[in-house]
MDAnalysis code that builds the backbone (N, CA, C; Angstrom):
import MDAnalysis as mda
import numpy as np

u = mda.Universe.empty(594, n_residues=198, atom_resindex=np.repeat(np.arange(198), 3), trajectory=True)
u.add_TopologyAttr("name", ["N", "CA", "C"] * 198)
u.add_TopologyAttr("resid", np.arange(1, 199))
u.add_TopologyAttr("resname", ["MET", "ARG", "LYS", "ILE", "ILE", "VAL", "PHE", "THR", "ASN", "LEU", "THR", "LEU", "ASP", "GLY", "VAL", "MET", "GLN", "ALA", "PRO", "GLY", "ARG", "PRO", "GLU", "GLU", "ASP", "PRO", "ARG", "GLU", "GLY", "PHE", "GLN", "HIS", "GLY", "GLY", "TRP", "GLY", "ALA", "PRO", "TYR", "ALA", "ALA", "MET", "THR", "ALA", "VAL", "ALA", "PRO", "GLY", "SER", "ALA", "ALA", "GLY", "GLN", "ALA", "MET", "ALA", "ASN", "VAL", "GLY", "PRO", "MET", "LEU", "PHE", "GLY", "ARG", "ARG", "THR", "TYR", "GLN", "ASP", "PHE", "TYR", "THR", "TYR", "TRP", "PRO", "LYS", "GLN", "THR", "GLY", "ASN", "PRO", "TYR", "THR", "GLU", "VAL", "LEU", "ASN", "LYS", "ALA", "ASP", "LYS", "TYR", "VAL", "ALA", "SER", "THR", "THR", "LEU", "LYS", "GLU", "PRO", "LEU", "ALA", "TRP", "GLU", "ASN", "SER", "ASN", "LEU", "LEU", "LYS", "GLY", "ASP", "VAL", "ALA", "GLN", "ALA", "LEU", "ALA", "SER", "LEU", "LYS", "ALA", "GLN", "PRO", "GLY", "LYS", "ASP", "PHE", "LEU", "VAL", "PHE", "GLY", "SER", "GLY", "VAL", "LEU", "ILE", "GLN", "THR", "LEU", "MET", "LYS", "HIS", "ASP", "LEU", "VAL", "ASP", "MET", "TYR", "ILE", "LEU", "LEU", "ILE", "HIS", "PRO", "LEU", "VAL", "LEU", "GLY", "ALA", "GLY", "ARG", "ARG", "LEU", "PHE", "PRO", "ASN", "GLY", "SER", "ALA", "TYR", "ALA", "SER", "LEU", "ARG", "LEU", "ILE", "ASP", "SER", "GLN", "THR", "THR", "PRO", "THR", "GLY", "VAL", "LEU", "ILE", "ALA", "THR", "TYR", "GLN", "PRO", "GLY", "ASN", "ARG"])
u.atoms.positions = np.array([
    [7.315, -29.911, 27.590],
    [6.917, -28.503, 27.473],
    [6.520, -27.970, 28.846],
    [6.914, -26.746, 29.112],
    [6.569, -26.125, 30.391],
    [5.078, -25.795, 30.433],
    [4.547, -25.738, 31.648],
    [3.139, -25.424, 31.832],
    [2.974, -24.000, 32.340],
    [1.789, -23.447, 32.086],
    [1.381, -22.195, 32.709],
    [0.268, -22.530, 33.692],
    [0.508, -22.188, 34.956],
    [-0.412, -22.525, 36.041],
    [-0.992, -21.240, 36.618],
    [-2.302, -21.134, 36.605],
    [-3.001, -19.998, 37.208],
    [-3.310, -20.362, 38.657],
    [-2.873, -19.518, 39.592],
    [-3.083, -19.740, 41.031],
    [-3.798, -18.513, 41.564],
    [-5.073, -18.667, 41.898],
    [-5.891, -17.488, 42.183],
    [-6.853, -17.707, 43.339],
    [-6.932, -16.709, 44.204],
    [-7.960, -16.652, 45.239],
    [-9.221, -16.063, 44.630],
    [-10.362, -16.648, 44.955],
    [-11.621, -16.052, 44.520],
    [-12.738, -16.419, 45.478],
    [-13.831, -15.667, 45.380],
    [-14.990, -15.897, 46.228],
    [-15.964, -16.827, 45.505],
    [-17.026, -17.212, 46.190],
    [-18.030, -18.071, 45.560],
    [-18.684, -17.397, 44.359],
    [-18.759, -16.070, 44.371],
    [-19.318, -15.382, 43.209],
    [-18.235, -14.938, 42.231],
    [-17.044, -15.530, 42.343],
    [-16.005, -15.364, 41.337],
    [-15.129, -14.137, 41.446],
    [-15.269, -13.354, 42.527],
    [-14.465, -12.135, 42.672],
    [-13.021, -12.502, 43.016],
    [-12.075, -11.882, 42.279],
    [-10.662, -12.102, 42.552],
    [-9.958, -10.814, 42.975],
    [-10.672, -9.715, 43.012],
    [-10.086, -8.403, 43.276],
    [-9.650, -8.253, 44.724],
    [-8.396, -7.869, 44.926],
    [-7.851, -7.447, 46.227],
    [-8.082, -8.426, 47.371],
    [-7.645, -9.686, 47.236],
    [-7.833, -10.604, 48.359],
    [-6.882, -10.360, 49.524],
    [-5.750, -9.707, 49.276],
    [-4.700, -9.654, 50.284],
    [-4.754, -8.524, 51.285],
    [-5.091, -7.304, 50.816],
    [-4.987, -6.141, 51.688],
    [-6.101, -5.144, 51.377],
    [-6.538, -4.358, 52.368],
    [-7.611, -3.388, 52.140],
    [-7.301, -2.396, 51.027],
    [-6.044, -1.961, 50.913],
    [-5.680, -0.937, 49.924],
    [-5.161, -1.528, 48.617],
    [-5.223, -2.825, 48.476],
    [-4.598, -3.500, 47.332],
    [-5.134, -3.051, 45.978],
    [-6.442, -2.949, 45.829],
    [-7.024, -2.583, 44.535],
    [-8.413, -1.991, 44.753],
    [-8.478, -0.663, 44.975],
    [-9.782, -0.031, 45.245],
    [-10.515, 0.433, 43.991],
    [-10.100, -0.042, 42.806],
    [-10.763, 0.391, 41.572],
    [-12.279, 0.227, 41.660],
    [-12.972, 1.167, 41.026],
    [-14.438, 1.155, 40.953],
    [-15.091, 1.145, 42.332],
    [-14.398, 1.722, 43.319],
    [-14.962, 1.845, 44.655],
    [-15.024, 0.544, 45.446],
    [-14.214, -0.443, 45.069],
    [-14.242, -1.741, 45.760],
    [-13.868, -1.552, 47.229],
    [-14.728, -2.036, 48.131],
    [-14.564, -1.792, 49.566],
    [-14.286, -3.050, 50.379],
    [-14.025, -4.158, 49.709],
    [-13.840, -5.411, 50.442],
    [-12.401, -5.917, 50.403],
    [-11.450, -5.035, 50.109],
    [-10.049, -5.455, 50.015],
    [-9.583, -6.179, 51.267],
    [-8.815, -7.230, 51.078],
    [-8.310, -8.027, 52.195],
    [-9.204, -9.184, 52.590],
    [-10.214, -9.472, 51.779],
    [-11.197, -10.503, 52.133],
    [-10.586, -11.890, 52.298],
    [-9.474, -12.173, 51.646],
    [-8.893, -13.512, 51.733],
    [-7.961, -13.713, 52.907],
    [-7.441, -12.630, 53.468],
    [-6.418, -12.734, 54.512],
    [-6.822, -13.580, 55.721],
    [-8.055, -13.460, 56.246],
    [-8.400, -14.252, 57.438],
    [-8.400, -15.766, 57.203],
    [-8.425, -16.186, 55.957],
    [-8.538, -17.616, 55.666],
    [-7.189, -18.312, 55.484],
    [-6.132, -17.556, 55.284],
    [-4.769, -18.104, 55.150],
    [-4.723, -19.335, 54.254],
    [-5.408, -19.266, 53.127],
    [-5.548, -20.445, 52.274],
    [-4.256, -20.828, 51.557],
    [-3.440, -19.838, 51.196],
    [-2.229, -20.144, 50.430],
    [-1.281, -21.043, 51.210],
    [-1.256, -20.884, 52.515],
    [-0.341, -21.678, 53.336],
    [-0.885, -23.070, 53.619],
    [-2.128, -23.351, 53.220],
    [-2.758, -24.631, 53.537],
    [-2.718, -25.626, 52.380],
    [-2.036, -25.292, 51.288],
    [-1.957, -26.223, 50.164],
    [-1.162, -27.451, 50.589],
    [-1.784, -28.616, 50.526],
    [-1.130, -29.857, 50.975],
    [-0.038, -30.266, 49.991],
    [1.173, -30.582, 50.484],
    [2.268, -30.963, 49.590],
    [1.937, -32.141, 48.676],
    [1.146, -33.105, 49.146],
    [0.839, -34.278, 48.339],
    [-0.315, -34.098, 47.369],
    [-1.009, -32.955, 47.453],
    [-2.138, -32.710, 46.557],
    [-1.632, -32.365, 45.166],
    [-2.538, -32.380, 44.189],
    [-2.165, -31.981, 42.829],
    [-1.661, -30.542, 42.823],
    [-2.301, -29.679, 43.628],
    [-1.862, -28.284, 43.707],
    [-0.466, -28.201, 44.308],
    [-0.209, -28.958, 45.357],
    [1.108, -28.946, 45.990],
    [2.192, -29.468, 45.074],
    [1.886, -30.514, 44.342],
    [2.865, -31.067, 43.400],
    [3.142, -30.084, 42.266],
    [2.102, -29.411, 41.790],
    [2.293, -28.422, 40.734],
    [3.154, -27.261, 41.230],
    [2.904, -26.815, 42.449],
    [3.654, -25.698, 42.998],
    [5.128, -26.054, 43.213],
    [5.412, -27.323, 43.457],
    [6.792, -27.744, 43.678],
    [7.649, -27.606, 42.427],
    [7.028, -27.569, 41.247],
    [7.784, -27.456, 39.991],
    [7.716, -26.063, 39.382],
    [7.248, -25.097, 40.172],
    [7.100, -23.738, 39.657],
    [8.433, -23.009, 39.710],
    [8.720, -22.282, 38.635],
    [9.921, -21.460, 38.574],
    [9.565, -20.009, 38.336],
    [9.530, -19.568, 37.069],
    [9.251, -18.162, 36.770],
    [7.784, -17.797, 37.000],
    [7.569, -16.494, 37.158],
    [6.229, -15.981, 37.389],
    [5.814, -15.085, 36.227],
    [4.516, -15.111, 35.924],
    [3.938, -14.251, 34.899],
    [3.024, -13.238, 35.572],
    [3.140, -11.983, 35.156],
    [2.330, -10.916, 35.740],
    [1.747, -10.026, 34.658],
    [0.549, -9.523, 34.920],
    [0.066, -8.361, 34.216],
    [0.670, -7.134, 34.883],
    [0.580, -5.985, 34.230],
    [1.226, -4.778, 34.760],
    [0.757, -4.410, 36.154],
    [-0.544, -4.381, 36.363],
    [-1.067, -3.914, 37.652],
    [-0.631, -4.820, 38.797],
    [-0.742, -6.125, 38.624],
    [-0.354, -7.054, 39.682],
    [1.147, -6.974, 39.936],
    [1.930, -6.861, 38.868],
    [3.376, -6.735, 39.019],
    [3.720, -5.512, 39.868],
    [3.133, -4.379, 39.541],
    [3.438, -3.160, 40.284],
    [2.970, -3.257, 41.735],
    [1.836, -3.882, 41.968],
    [1.354, -4.055, 43.337],
    [2.297, -4.956, 44.129],
    [2.696, -6.084, 43.541],
    [3.631, -6.983, 44.224],
    [4.942, -6.263, 44.518],
    [5.433, -5.490, 43.555],
    [6.725, -4.822, 43.730],
    [6.669, -3.776, 44.846],
    [5.565, -3.053, 44.982],
    [5.478, -2.041, 46.036],
    [5.316, -2.673, 47.421],
    [4.916, -3.938, 47.469],
    [4.653, -4.573, 48.760],
    [5.725, -5.586, 49.185],
    [5.961, -6.594, 48.365],
    [6.741, -7.749, 48.822],
    [8.211, -7.482, 49.114],
    [8.946, -6.726, 48.330],
    [10.356, -6.527, 48.670],
    [10.582, -5.860, 50.019],
    [9.559, -5.191, 50.554],
    [9.679, -4.503, 51.845],
    [9.337, -5.407, 53.026],
    [8.816, -6.585, 52.758],
    [8.409, -7.481, 53.838],
    [9.626, -8.280, 54.320],
    [9.695, -8.487, 55.605],
    [10.802, -9.269, 56.173],
    [10.241, -10.347, 57.088],
    [11.070, -11.356, 57.351],
    [10.664, -12.402, 58.293],
    [9.641, -13.374, 57.749],
    [9.559, -13.501, 56.420],
    [8.657, -14.498, 55.845],
    [9.371, -15.136, 54.652],
    [8.951, -16.346, 54.281],
    [9.652, -17.033, 53.190],
    [9.309, -16.506, 51.796],
    [8.235, -15.755, 51.653],
    [7.777, -15.350, 50.330],
    [8.653, -14.275, 49.703],
    [9.156, -13.344, 50.521],
    [9.920, -12.227, 49.969],
    [11.131, -12.707, 49.190],
    [11.922, -13.586, 49.788],
    [13.125, -14.062, 49.111],
    [12.786, -14.842, 47.849],
    [11.753, -15.680, 47.931],
    [11.337, -16.460, 46.763],
    [10.918, -15.532, 45.627],
    [10.101, -14.521, 45.929],
    [9.626, -13.594, 44.906],
    [10.762, -12.749, 44.345],
    [11.667, -12.308, 45.198],
    [12.795, -11.509, 44.721],
    [13.674, -12.299, 43.760],
    [13.929, -13.561, 44.083],
    [14.852, -14.366, 43.285],
    [14.215, -14.956, 42.022],
    [12.902, -15.073, 42.020],
    [12.228, -15.694, 40.875],
    [12.369, -14.837, 39.625],
    [12.481, -15.505, 38.471],
    [12.380, -14.788, 37.202],
    [10.932, -14.352, 37.037],
    [10.756, -13.106, 36.626],
    [9.422, -12.535, 36.498],
    [9.246, -12.007, 35.076],
    [8.153, -12.395, 34.436],
    [7.833, -11.934, 33.090],
    [6.563, -11.094, 33.170],
    [6.602, -9.918, 32.563],
    [5.517, -8.955, 32.723],
    [4.915, -8.594, 31.369],
    [3.601, -8.699, 31.285],
    [2.864, -8.276, 30.093],
    [2.389, -6.848, 30.315],
    [2.880, -5.925, 29.495],
    [2.486, -4.530, 29.639],
    [2.742, -3.780, 28.338],
    [1.848, -2.853, 28.034],
    [2.065, -1.978, 26.876],
    [2.572, -0.612, 27.313],
    [2.689, -0.386, 28.620],
    [3.105, 0.932, 29.112],
    [4.440, 0.913, 29.850],
    [4.822, -0.185, 30.477],
    [6.100, -0.240, 31.192],
    [7.257, -0.306, 30.211],
    [8.399, 0.214, 30.628],
    [9.616, 0.188, 29.821],
    [10.729, -0.489, 30.616],
    [11.651, -1.102, 29.904],
    [12.826, -1.680, 30.559],
    [13.888, -0.603, 30.758],
    [14.708, -0.730, 31.806],
    [14.742, -1.855, 32.731],
    [13.646, -1.744, 33.789],
    [13.065, -2.897, 34.142],
    [12.060, -2.935, 35.200],
    [12.762, -2.886, 36.554],
    [12.080, -2.293, 37.524],
    [12.721, -1.996, 38.809],
    [13.019, -3.228, 39.664],
    [12.163, -4.220, 39.617],
    [12.317, -5.387, 40.498],
    [13.317, -6.349, 39.883],
    [14.242, -6.824, 40.670],
    [15.286, -7.724, 40.159],
    [14.681, -8.940, 39.455],
    [15.392, -9.423, 38.449],
    [15.006, -10.605, 37.669],
    [13.673, -10.436, 36.941],
    [13.357, -9.199, 36.545],
    [12.104, -8.931, 35.841],
    [12.373, -8.692, 34.363],
    [11.511, -9.243, 33.519],
    [11.640, -9.140, 32.072],
    [10.312, -8.705, 31.469],
    [10.365, -7.751, 30.571],
    [9.160, -7.302, 29.876],
    [8.947, -8.198, 28.662],
    [7.748, -8.749, 28.528],
    [7.442, -9.581, 27.363],
    [7.382, -8.695, 26.124],
    [8.078, -9.108, 25.087],
    [8.174, -8.295, 23.872],
    [7.165, -8.763, 22.825],
    [6.623, -7.808, 22.054],
    [5.735, -8.141, 20.955],
    [4.408, -8.706, 21.434],
    [3.855, -9.602, 20.643],
    [2.580, -10.226, 20.966],
    [2.738, -11.135, 22.184],
    [1.951, -10.893, 23.225],
    [2.093, -11.628, 24.485],
    [1.872, -13.125, 24.293],
    [0.835, -13.490, 23.566],
    [0.539, -14.908, 23.369],
    [1.682, -15.609, 22.642],
    [2.232, -14.988, 21.612],
    [3.354, -15.590, 20.884],
    [4.590, -15.688, 21.750],
    [4.863, -14.643, 22.540],
    [6.026, -14.651, 23.425],
    [5.921, -15.771, 24.451],
    [4.732, -15.953, 25.011],
    [4.560, -16.986, 26.027],
    [4.555, -18.384, 25.410],
    [3.997, -18.536, 24.243],
    [4.058, -19.843, 23.577],
    [5.508, -20.235, 23.328],
    [6.338, -19.265, 22.969],
    [7.766, -19.526, 22.748],
    [8.466, -19.892, 24.052],
    [8.154, -19.179, 25.127],
    [8.764, -19.485, 26.424],
    [8.340, -20.864, 26.932],
    [7.090, -21.225, 26.705],
    [6.615, -22.541, 27.130],
    [7.377, -23.668, 26.439],
    [7.804, -23.436, 25.224],
    [8.491, -24.473, 24.451],
    [9.937, -24.679, 24.899],
    [10.456, -23.751, 25.690],
    [11.831, -23.874, 26.167],
    [11.890, -24.795, 27.385],
    [13.028, -25.441, 27.635],
    [13.147, -26.281, 28.822],
    [13.156, -25.433, 30.092],
    [12.706, -26.015, 31.178],
    [12.715, -25.302, 32.453],
    [11.492, -25.612, 33.278],
    [11.381, -24.922, 34.398],
    [10.256, -25.127, 35.311],
    [9.012, -24.414, 34.800],
    [7.875, -24.773, 35.379],
    [6.590, -24.221, 34.974],
    [6.435, -22.765, 35.392],
    [5.524, -22.065, 34.721],
    [5.216, -20.673, 35.004],
    [4.010, -20.586, 35.934],
    [4.035, -19.598, 36.831],
    [2.935, -19.372, 37.757],
    [2.364, -17.983, 37.547],
    [1.043, -17.898, 37.476],
    [0.353, -16.612, 37.350],
    [-0.406, -16.353, 38.641],
    [-0.071, -15.256, 39.339],
    [-0.832, -14.782, 40.496],
    [-1.695, -13.614, 40.030],
    [-2.960, -13.582, 40.454],
    [-3.801, -12.438, 40.090],
    [-3.805, -12.237, 38.581],
    [-3.625, -10.976, 38.140],
    [-3.446, -10.666, 36.717],
    [-4.623, -11.128, 35.863],
    [-5.814, -10.684, 36.225],
    [-7.028, -11.123, 35.547],
    [-7.052, -10.869, 34.051],
    [-6.565, -9.707, 33.604],
    [-6.562, -9.402, 32.167],
    [-5.615, -10.348, 31.442],
    [-4.446, -10.597, 32.032],
    [-3.489, -11.540, 31.436],
    [-4.099, -12.940, 31.353],
    [-4.799, -13.363, 32.393],
    [-5.427, -14.691, 32.382],
    [-6.409, -14.798, 31.226],
    [-7.184, -13.745, 30.977],
    [-8.124, -13.777, 29.860],
    [-7.402, -13.939, 28.526],
    [-6.258, -13.268, 28.377],
    [-5.463, -13.421, 27.154],
    [-4.942, -14.845, 27.026],
    [-4.454, -15.401, 28.116],
    [-3.945, -16.774, 28.101],
    [-5.056, -17.761, 27.741],
    [-6.243, -17.557, 28.297],
    [-7.367, -18.433, 27.999],
    [-7.756, -18.350, 26.525],
    [-7.796, -17.148, 26.014],
    [-8.184, -16.938, 24.613],
    [-7.275, -17.710, 23.658],
    [-6.014, -17.854, 24.035],
    [-5.034, -18.523, 23.176],
    [-4.712, -19.942, 23.650],
    [-5.544, -20.478, 24.553],
    [-5.405, -21.853, 25.036],
    [-3.999, -22.114, 25.596],
    [-3.519, -21.196, 26.421],
    [-2.175, -21.319, 26.981],
    [-2.156, -21.725, 28.447],
    [-3.309, -21.802, 29.098],
    [-3.353, -22.209, 30.509],
    [-3.415, -23.730, 30.583],
    [-2.513, -24.313, 31.357],
    [-2.450, -25.769, 31.500],
    [-3.091, -26.263, 32.791],
    [-3.201, -25.379, 33.782],
    [-3.784, -25.783, 35.057],
    [-4.305, -24.554, 35.787],
    [-5.450, -24.722, 36.438],
    [-6.018, -23.687, 37.288],
    [-6.047, -24.225, 38.711],
    [-5.398, -23.514, 39.625],
    [-5.515, -23.831, 41.048],
    [-6.331, -22.696, 41.661],
    [-7.588, -22.985, 41.980],
    [-8.516, -21.964, 42.448],
    [-8.775, -22.152, 43.937],
    [-8.464, -21.130, 44.704],
    [-8.702, -21.147, 46.143],
    [-10.037, -20.434, 46.373],
    [-11.104, -21.229, 46.483],
    [-12.466, -20.702, 46.494],
    [-12.912, -20.480, 47.943],
    [-13.075, -19.223, 48.309],
    [-13.398, -18.841, 49.684],
    [-14.909, -18.828, 49.910],
    [-15.338, -19.167, 51.120],
    [-16.776, -19.204, 51.415],
    [-17.336, -17.808, 51.668],
    [-17.263, -16.977, 50.638],
    [-17.735, -15.594, 50.710],
    [-18.499, -15.249, 49.441],
    [-19.510, -14.418, 49.578],
    [-20.185, -13.814, 48.433],
    [-20.104, -12.310, 48.650],
    [-19.353, -11.625, 47.779],
    [-19.149, -10.186, 47.948],
    [-20.148, -9.351, 47.166],
    [-20.640, -9.869, 46.070],
    [-21.632, -9.142, 45.297],
    [-21.084, -8.002, 44.467],
    [-19.796, -7.770, 44.537],
    [-19.164, -6.699, 43.750],
    [-17.691, -7.009, 43.620],
    [-17.096, -6.486, 42.561],
    [-15.660, -6.664, 42.378],
    [-15.345, -7.328, 41.050],
    [-14.089, -7.236, 40.659],
    [-13.636, -7.830, 39.408],
    [-13.566, -9.344, 39.546],
    [-14.086, -10.021, 38.535],
    [-14.209, -11.472, 38.594],
    [-13.163, -12.157, 37.721],
    [-12.848, -13.369, 38.092],
    [-11.900, -14.154, 37.314],
    [-12.455, -14.446, 35.931],
    [-13.735, -14.782, 35.864],
    [-14.372, -15.094, 34.589],
    [-15.539, -14.126, 34.365],
    [-15.252, -12.916, 33.887],
    [-16.326, -11.944, 33.669],
    [-17.142, -12.292, 32.432],
    [-18.244, -11.599, 32.243],
    [-19.010, -11.765, 31.009],
    [-18.101, -11.505, 29.821],
    [-18.230, -12.347, 28.812],
    [-17.392, -12.198, 27.636],
    [-16.075, -12.948, 27.709],
    [-15.862, -13.723, 28.779],
    [-14.629, -14.506, 28.897],
    [-14.544, -15.542, 27.783],
    [-13.319, -15.988, 27.534],
    [-13.121, -17.077, 26.580],
    [-13.767, -18.349, 27.124],
    [-14.311, -19.153, 26.236],
    [-14.921, -20.413, 26.621],
    [-13.838, -21.358, 27.144],
    [-14.160, -22.091, 28.211],
    [-13.222, -23.080, 28.736],
    [-13.998, -24.235, 29.348],
    [-13.690, -25.442, 28.924],
    [-14.228, -26.647, 29.541],
    [-13.132, -27.204, 30.428],
    [-13.407, -27.298, 31.740],
    [-12.385, -27.704, 32.699],
    [-12.718, -29.053, 33.323],
    [-11.665, -29.751, 33.713],
    [-11.807, -31.067, 34.346],
    [-11.168, -31.010, 35.730],
    [-11.958, -31.307, 36.767],
    [-11.447, -31.314, 38.136],
    [-10.522, -32.512, 38.324],
    [-9.274, -32.251, 38.730],
    [-8.338, -33.361, 38.947],
    [-8.011, -33.574, 40.415],
    [-8.336, -32.588, 41.263],
    [-8.064, -32.749, 42.689],
    [-8.791, -31.648, 43.457],
    [-9.101, -31.939, 44.717],
    [-9.677, -30.908, 45.580],
    [-9.240, -31.164, 47.016],
    [-9.196, -30.087, 47.755],
    [-8.795, -30.127, 49.154],
    [-9.577, -29.046, 49.865],
    [-10.017, -29.305, 51.086],
    [-10.697, -28.286, 51.874],
    [-9.818, -27.911, 53.055],
    [-9.615, -26.612, 53.266],
    [-8.775, -26.160, 54.373],
    [-9.610, -26.093, 55.655],
    [-8.958, -26.016, 56.818],
    [-9.710, -25.894, 58.075],
    [-10.589, -24.648, 58.149],
    [-10.287, -23.628, 57.349],
    [-11.100, -22.406, 57.361],
    [-12.207, -22.430, 56.310],
    [-12.376, -23.561, 55.622],
    [-13.483, -23.708, 54.689],
    [-13.196, -23.301, 53.261],
    [-11.939, -23.061, 52.934],
    [-11.576, -22.729, 51.560],
    [-11.421, -24.021, 50.765],
    [-12.036, -24.066, 49.598],
    [-11.907, -25.208, 48.694],
    [-10.767, -24.923, 47.729],
    [-9.745, -25.747, 47.759],
    [-8.643, -25.635, 46.802],
    [-8.932, -26.629, 45.697],
    [-9.409, -26.111, 44.573],
    [-9.828, -26.954, 43.454],
    [-8.815, -26.816, 42.327],
    [-8.324, -27.958, 41.838],
    [-7.340, -27.958, 40.777],
    [-7.980, -28.510, 39.506],
    [-7.921, -27.715, 38.440],
    [-8.548, -28.054, 37.181],
    [-7.522, -28.077, 36.048],
    [-7.783, -28.919, 35.072],
    [-7.062, -28.876, 33.812],
    [-8.069, -28.602, 32.701],
    [-7.640, -27.937, 31.642],
    [-8.541, -27.798, 30.497],
    [-8.987, -29.173, 30.010],
    [-10.226, -29.258, 29.587],
    [-10.793, -30.546, 29.191],
    [-10.112, -31.205, 28.012],
    [-9.354, -30.407, 27.217],
    [-8.685, -30.975, 26.048],
    [-7.290, -31.472, 26.350],
    [-6.908, -31.542, 27.622],
    [-5.551, -31.978, 27.962],
    [-5.589, -33.343, 28.631],
])
């Protein structure tokens, strides 16, 4: 069975909002956009680590609407980096109640009907694992239905005191088991967890 892997940047106080760019997500007056960029943590994942091995088997991507639209407005326009081609070519599945097909970004598919049921069905099909970037609301839905198989959390040595958190009040209960950790030269802890029932 395919896995769903959550790959997320967050701060010590759990903020996941707008790690990449100042203008990425200014909702609710958030003023710390781009906080993760100086740490370059995504490029420091060691190939031999549990996180690196998990990333090597990743195929399609899962997005919530907001993250999908943000990625689409940014990444296809970037040149001279390996991420643009990978993101363009990857199959992308989007959870949204407002978007309509056809979706603008190549290889994009709108999840039909109940998101949890659609993803449970996709997980049962043969193929590579799914990767979730950002998409906090989608992650909460996945957690509620016990669909997350691995969390790769890039924990930055920052306390922002404001912003949308990965695990807000009212989140689904989750007991996690640490299976690997790595510290980057910039002080980011890459912690890989599996749900305790796996």
